[in-house]
N, C-alpha and C positions, 0 to 999 in steps of 0.2 A: 056713598054706596060702598058696601063691604068689598074689599079686595078678594079675588078668587084665591090668591096665594095664602091668605090667612083665614080662610073659611074653616069653621069647626069641623065640617065633614072631611075636608082634605087633611086636617091635622090628625083626625082619627085614623084615616087610611094610611097616613105616613107612619103613625105609631104601630099600626098592625103590620105594616111591611117590615119595620125594624124588628118587631117581635118575631116575625116569621124567619128573618135572616138569622137572628141570634139562636133560635131554637134549632134551626138546621145545623148551625155550627155545633151546638150542644149534642145533637144527635149523631154527629160524625166523630165524636171524641174517643171512641173505643172500637172494639172488634165488632164486626157484624157476621154472625154465623150464617153458613150457607147450607142449611139443612131442611129448607122448606120442601124439598123433594120427597122427604120421608112420608110415606103414607101410613105406616104402622104407628100405633100409639101404645107403647109397652105398658104404661101405667093403666090405661083403660082396660087393656087385655087382662092385667093382673087383677084389677077390681072386678071384672066380669067373672073371672074364675073364682074369686072369693065368694061372690054372690051365689054361685052354684055349689059351693063347697060345704063340707060337713066335718065335724070333729066329735068323736065319741058318740056318733049316731045322731048328733043334733046339727041343725042348720046354723050357719054362721050369721051373726047380726048384720044388719044393713051397715055398710061402711060409712054411710053418711049420718049414722045415729049420733046423738049428743055425746060429746066426749065422756061425760060421766057414765053413760050407759056402756060405752065401749070399755072404759076403765074397769067397770064392774065385771064385764064379761071376761077380760083377760085375768082378772084377779081370781076367777073361779077355776082357772086352768093351772096344771102343774108346769114345771119348767120344761119338761119334755114336750108337752103339747104346744106351749108357746113357741118353742124352737121349731117344731114341725110346721107351724103356720108361717113362720118367718121364711123357711126354706121353700114352702109351696107357693107362697104369694108375697115375694119380697118387696115388690114396689107397692102393693096395696098396704102391707103392714108398715113399711118404711115411711109412708106418707099419711098414716092414719092418726088423726088427732084423737087422743084418748088411749092409744096404745102406750105401754110403758116406754119411756125414752130409751132405756138400754136395749129394749127389743127393737126399737126403730133403728138404732145404730147398727145392730146385728143384721137386720133385714136389708138396710141400705148397703152394707158392705157386700152382701150376697148379690144384690142388684148391680152394684158397680162392677163386681167381678164378671158378671154375665155380659154387661155392656162393653167392658174392656175387650172381651173376646170377640164380640160382634165387630167392634171397630178394628181389631187386629186383622180380622179376615177381610174387611173392606179395604184395608190398606193395600192388599194384594189382589183386589178384584179387578180384572182387566176390563170389565164392563163399565167401570167408572172412569171418568176423565182424570187427568193428572191432578186437577184442582180437587176433585172428590176424594182421591186417595190421600192427598195432603191434609184435607180436612179430617179424614178418618184418623190420620196419624196424630193430629193435634188433640183430638178428642181422646184417643187411646192414652196418650201421655198425661192428659188431665186426669183421667180416671185412675191411672197408676199413682199419681200424686195424692189423690183423695183416698186411696187405699193404704197410705202409709200408716204404720202402727200408731195407735193412740188417737187418730182422728175420729171425731164424733159427728157423723153426718145425720142430721135430724130430718132432712127432706131431700128427695132426689127424683127428678123427672127428666129423662133424656130427650124428650120430644122437642123438635124445633131447635131453638137456640138454647134450651135447657133451663131448668130451675133447680136451685140447690140451697141448703141452709146447713150451717155448721155451728157446733156449740164449743165454747171454751169455758172450762170449769165444770163443776158438778151441778147439773141442772136440778137434780132431785133434792139436793141439800141446800141449794142457794137461798139465802135470806132476801137477796135482791137480784133481779134479773134485768139485764140491758139488752135491747134489740137494735142492731144497726140496720137501717133501711136505706140502701143505696139508690142511685139515680140512673140516668139514661145509659143505655148500652151495657147493662149488667147482664151477664149470662155465664154459662159454664166455662167458656174459654178464658174470660177475664175475671173470674171469681177470685183468682189469686194471681199476683204478678211478682216477678223477680225485680224488674225495674219499676220505680215509682210504686212500691208495694203498698204504701199507706193510702193510695188512691183506690185500691180494690177492697172488696168486702172483707176478705180474710185478714189483710193487713190492718184495716180499720178496727175490726173486732179484737184481734190479738193485741193491738196497741192499747185499746181501751181497757181490756181485761188486765193487762200489766199495770196500767195507770191506776185502776181501781184498787188493786191489791196493794200498790204502793201508798195510796191515799189512806187506806184503812185496812191493814192486814187482818184485823179481828172480825171483819164482816165477810161472810161467805157470799161471794158473787159469782154469777155466770153471765157470759155474753154470747149472744147469738148473731152470727153473720147471716142475715136473712136476705137471700136473693131468690126467694120462692115466689116470685111473680114475674110476669112477662113485661119487662121494661121497654120503653120506646127504643127503637133502634133504626139505623139507616138514615135515609134522606127524607123520610116522610114527615108529616106534621104531627105525629102522635105526641111528640114532646111538648107541643104548644096547646094540647087539649088535655082533658081529664080522663079520657077513656081508659088508658092503661092504669091510671091511679084508682079509678072506680073498681076495676077488676081486682087490682092488688089489695085494695082496702078490705074486700071481703075475705081474702086469704089471710091478711094480717090479723083481722079480728078473730078468725077461726084459730089461728096460732095462739094468740094471747089467751083466749078463753080455755085452751087446752093445756096451758103450761102447768106443771106440777106445783104443789104447795099453794100458799096464799100470800107470799111476799110481794112487795111492790115491784112494778115493772116500769122501766124508763125506755122511751123510744128516742133514738138518735137518727134523724132523718136528713140526709144530705141531698142537695140539689133537687131533682125531680122526686126523690123520695119524700121530700117535705110536702109536695103536692098530695102524694098518697096519704101521708099522715094527717094532713088537713081534712081530706075527704073521709078518712076512717074515724076521726076524732069523736064524733057524736055517738058512734056505735060501740066504742071501746068500753070494756068493763071498768069499774071503779078502781081496780087494783093498779091501773095505769096511772102512776103518780106524776109523771113528767113526760112532756113532749118537747124535745130540743131540736131545733132546725139550724142547719148551717148552709150557707151558700144557696139560699132559697129563692126560687123565681116567684114565690107566692104560695099560699095555702088554700086557695079557692075560698077566701073569706076576706072581708074588708076590715074586720076587727077580730082580735083574739076571742072576745066574748061570743062571736058568732060561730065559733067552733063547737060550742055547747058541750064542753068537757070540764070535768072536775080536776083534770090534771093541770099542773103548772106548765105554762107555755113559755119556752125560752127561745131566743133567737140570737144568732151571731153572724157576722160577715167581716172578713178581713179587708183591709184597705185596698188591696190590689186584686180582689176577686172580680173578674169581668162580669159576673152575674148582676152586678149593680147597674149595668147599662141596659138590662132588660126593661122594656116599658111595663111598669107594674100596673096592669089593668086587665080587665076581662070584658071582651065584647063578642057577643055571639058565640060563646064557647071557646074563643081563642084567647089565650093568656090565663094567668092564674091569680089575679087580684092584687091586693095591696102588698106593699113591702113589709115583711114581718119585722124588720129592724127599725121601721119608722116609729116615731113617738105615737102617731095616731093609731097604729095597729094595736098597741097595748101589750105586747109581749115583754117579758123580762129580758133585756138586752145584755148579753154577756160580752166580755172582752175576748177578742181573737188575736191578741198580740202575738207576734212571732210566726203566725200562720202565713203561708205564702200561696197566693193563687187560689183557684177554685177547688183544688183537691188537697190542700195542705192542712186541714183541720185536725186530722188524727196523727200528725207527725209528732213523734216523741220530743219533748222539750218545749212544746208550744203551750201558751196559756189556754188556747182553745181546748186542747186535750185535757189539761189539768181541770178546767171547769167542767168538762164532761164527766170526768172521774169523780169529782166532788158531788155532782148531782147523782151519779150512779150509786154512791154509798150513803146518800142522804145528808151529806154535810153542807147544807145550803148556806150556812153563814160563812163558809170558806170560799165561796165563788167570788170571782172578780168581775165586777160590772164594767160595761163599756164606757160608762160616764162616771164622773167624780161624785155624783150625788148618791151612789149606792142604791139607786131605786130598784134595781133588780132583786134585791134581798128583802124588800119591804114586806112585812107581814109573814115572813117565813121563820120557822124554827129549824132545829137541826144543829148538831154539834159541829164546831169548826175543827178542821184537821189540826193535828199537832204541828 
């Protein structure tokens, strides 16, 4: 008779329990914003005003129109008209796929200035608790940092824990574009960090941009730190399911389809961000040439071929990343499927030598970052594989770096 202790059912439940514990740990790795009390939705209010607005006697187009239609609309306006729209409807324009990126930067700067003043007043609002005033102060200082000269904010939504995206480089002139998709507990407050800065989206993207320029100074690149989705946070089980990934996948797809130019796009998906990229893969346009995941708990697929993408699928994990202890399975919506660095999954497995821990992949000087940069500039023959057989470069073209 089969022992109860070794029954398949019990083993599954033990695996699920281990999975739950690990994802709770993952979900508590960063800041948790305390802004759920806010009833107002500034972005929605701005969009509603846009929908009732006019310019030169004509109604404004639906803000959800195809990016090509919105791009055509803005092209028919002169500089003064575009500037007026940015000032009247800053959040609507700043988050509008299809609006010129430079106009989005301008609109988001206006929106950030307004929100900074909102938080400055909340800091001294006696109706708020001490915790509420402190939270307002943290947000106010974050907005001040985002308003520093030269920063290019591509998306901004202050509601709840907040959403944000920033560009490094010239997005309009870029021949190749990279998008960094971060994981759990990403929000406005930890979009940028002073300590452990390469574990936060700004540090990741800035580091990748510098590495790409070093890998090939002749290729015009741009990198987007993309935290424009609501990542799992707190002690809930969101991190162990695909709900947030599914919502984020829609937003990522909309971003990529609205990017200027026709150059290739590479996605760099860290931790839970790789779940999002896995969910998004089949809907992404063909200009997405590469999907590279690091420290992945799974991509909601058993094999890379099941992602149904024409992009090259890359994976890496350093030797002391605790994510390797996650049970790589999916049962009843809990868990994210097979291990992307396993041979059975079929991704191109890259070396992550010198990277340390779960958040070390974008640290300057690591082979993980060098590999990311070579992919970003299309130098596929220059990447270093995780195994001696160089299988990760099989069937790829692309010049090696000097």
